[in-house]
N, C-alpha and C positions, 0 to 999 in steps of 0.2 A: 600150429598156434599162429594166430593172426594178430596184428596190431598196427596202429597208425605210425606215421613217421615221428621221430623224436624232434621236438621243436628246438632242442639244444644242439642238434647236429650241425656241424660247420657247413657254411654255404659251399656249394660246388661238390660236396662229398655225397656219397650214396646214403640215402635215408636208412637209419638203423631201425630194425623191427624191435618193438618192445612187447614182451609177453604180458598176459593178463596177470600173472603172479607178480611180476615186477611192478606193475601199476598198483596192485593192492598193497604191496610192501611200501611203496613210495607214499601212498595215501595214508597208511597207518603211521608212518614215520612223521608225516606232516601234521597229522592230528595229535600225535604225542607231544610235538613241540608247542602246540597251542596251550593257552591257559586252561585250567580246569573248568568243568561245566558250571560249577557253582559261581566261580569268579566271573565267568562270561555272563551268566544270568544277572548277577549283582550289578555288573557294569551296564547292562541294558536297562535295568529298573532304576538304579540310583545314578545320580549325576556325579562324575568324578569331582573331587575337591579342587584339583588344579584347574579344571575347566570352569567350575563354578566361580572360583576366585578371579580367573582371568576375565570371564564374561562380566562379572560384577565391576571389576576395575575398568573395563572398556565401556560398559553401558552407563555406569553412574557418572553424573557430571562432577565437576570439581567442587570442593567445599564452598558452600554459600557464605557470602560475607555477612557481617553483623547487620548491616543495613537491610539486606534482603531478608534475613531471618525476622527482623523486627517488622518489616512490611508484611510478611506472611502471617505472623502472629496477630498483627493488628487487623487484617481483613482477609476474608476468604478469597480464593482464586476464582477464575471464571467457571471452572468445572463445577465447583461446589455451589456457586451462585446459580448456575443454570439448573442444576438438579433441584435446588430449593424452589426456584421459580416455577418449575414444572410440577413439583410435588404439592405445592400449595393449592392450586385449583383442583387437582385430583383429590386432595384431602377434603376439600369442601364438598365436592360431588359425592365422594364416598360417605361422608358424614350424613348428607341429605338422604342418600339411598338407605343407609343403615337405620336411621331414625324412622323413615317412612315404613320400612319393613317391620320394625318393632311395633309401630302403631297399628299396622294392618293385622299383624299376628297376635296382638294383645288380646287375651281372653276377656270375656264380658265380666262385669263387676259381680254378678250373682250367677249361681248355678241354676239348673232347671228346678231344683227343689226349693229355691229361695235362699239358700245359704250363700254367704259371701265367699267369693273365690279368692284364695290367698295368692294366686299367681297373677292377679290383675294388678296393673300398674297405672297410676294416674297419668292422664295425658299431659298435665302441667309438668310432671317430672320429665317426660320425654322432650317437651319443648325446652325446658331448661338445659337438658343434656345436649340438645341440638344447638342451642346458643353457645354453650361452652366449646363444642367441637368446631363451630364456625369461627369463634374467636381465636382458637388455636390455629386454624388455617390462615386467618388474617395475620396473626403474629408470625407465622412461618413465612408468609409472603414478605412482610416488612423486614424481618431479620435477613432474609435472602437478598433483598434489594440493598440493604445497608452493609452487606458482606460481614455480618457478625456470626462467625463460625460457631463459637461456643453457645450462644443463645439459640441459634438455629438448631443445634444438636439437642439442646434441652427441650425446646418446644416440640420438636419432632418426636422425641422420646415420650413426652407426655401424651401427644396425640396417638402414637402407636399403642401405648398402654391402655388408653381409653377405649380404642376400638377393640383391642385384644380382650379386655374385660367384658365387653359386650358379646363375647363368644363368636366374633367374626375374625378368626385368626388369620385367614388368608389376606385380609386387608391390613391387619395390624403389623404382621411380621416384617414386610418390606420397610415400613417406616422405622421400626425398631432397629433393623440392620443399618439403615441409612444414618440414623442418629448415633449408633455405636461407632460407625466409621468416622463421623465428624468429631466425636469426642476423643477418639483415639488419635486422630490427626492433630487436634488441638493440644493434647497432652504431649505428643512427641515434639511438636514445634516449640512448646514451652520448655521442654527438657533440652532441646538443642540450643535454644537461645540462652538458657541458664548456663550451659556448659561453655558456650562461646563467650558469654559475658565474664565468667570466672577466669577464662584464659586471657581476657583483656582487662586488667585492673583499672586502666585509665578511664574506661567507660562506666565502671561500677561506682566510682567516686570513693574508692578505698583510700586514696591519697588525700581526699578532701574531707574535713570533719563534717559530720551531719549536723542537723539542727540541735539534737539533744546531746551531741558529743561536745566535750570541752577540749579546747586545744591543749596540747601537751606543752608543758613549760620546760624549758631547758634546765638541766641540772645546774645548781648554783656553783659558781666557780669558787674553789677553795681559796684562791688568792684575792677574792673580792672582799673588800671591807666596806662596811656601811658608813655613811657620812658621820653619824654620831660617834662611831669608833675612831674615825680619823680625827675628829675634833678633840676627843679625849687624849689621844696620843700626842697631838700637837700642843695641847695645853699643859700636859705633864712636863715638869722640868727634867732636863737630862742630868745624869750623875755628874758629868764634867762641869756643868754650870753651877751645881751646888758647891763643889769644891772651890771654884773661883770666887763664889760669893762669900765663903768663909774666909 
């Protein structure tokens, strides 16, 4: 039986020969000490909770201040503005191509036998539709320049739905996804701002009465007497004075 030298053998000593059977037994013992196959596959596919929590804690920045949240809610960031500025001219070009393709592929008004074709669409309707699509593209550009996240998401969603309803799904779906991303971000930022404002009552004005609210009056002191009551008491004669008068 042949075998290589044992790496655990002491230095200076003679190398000990390890048989093939001993190697197999050692390998089986090492495999039995490992985790089960299902757990190992699960750990490869799924991310451990501890590692996920640690990476989230390390990668996420500290809690944003109230001023930063207000600034983010008020205006879109550079990334959102850049995507909007790029999407607006693309939307105009896509709208022109789509309307041109619809006009070219529009069937004639009458069939060969002289009957009216129900699939024919008037050119004026295509022109009006093209004007609406171009107007949405201009609004998309304006809202992106002004950093209006919510309005940009609404205009982009309207444009994507318009192209989608024209059966050009490949052009409409990206705009719908972009609008959904903007609207979700706007909702999350509004939620974070509301939670941060509720945690800071001095910014909400809870301690200051609003326009329609009436200031609370302090409860009347039981020992307080009105001026009229004090006059009545002072004017009434005392019992001792009556006896002296008699």
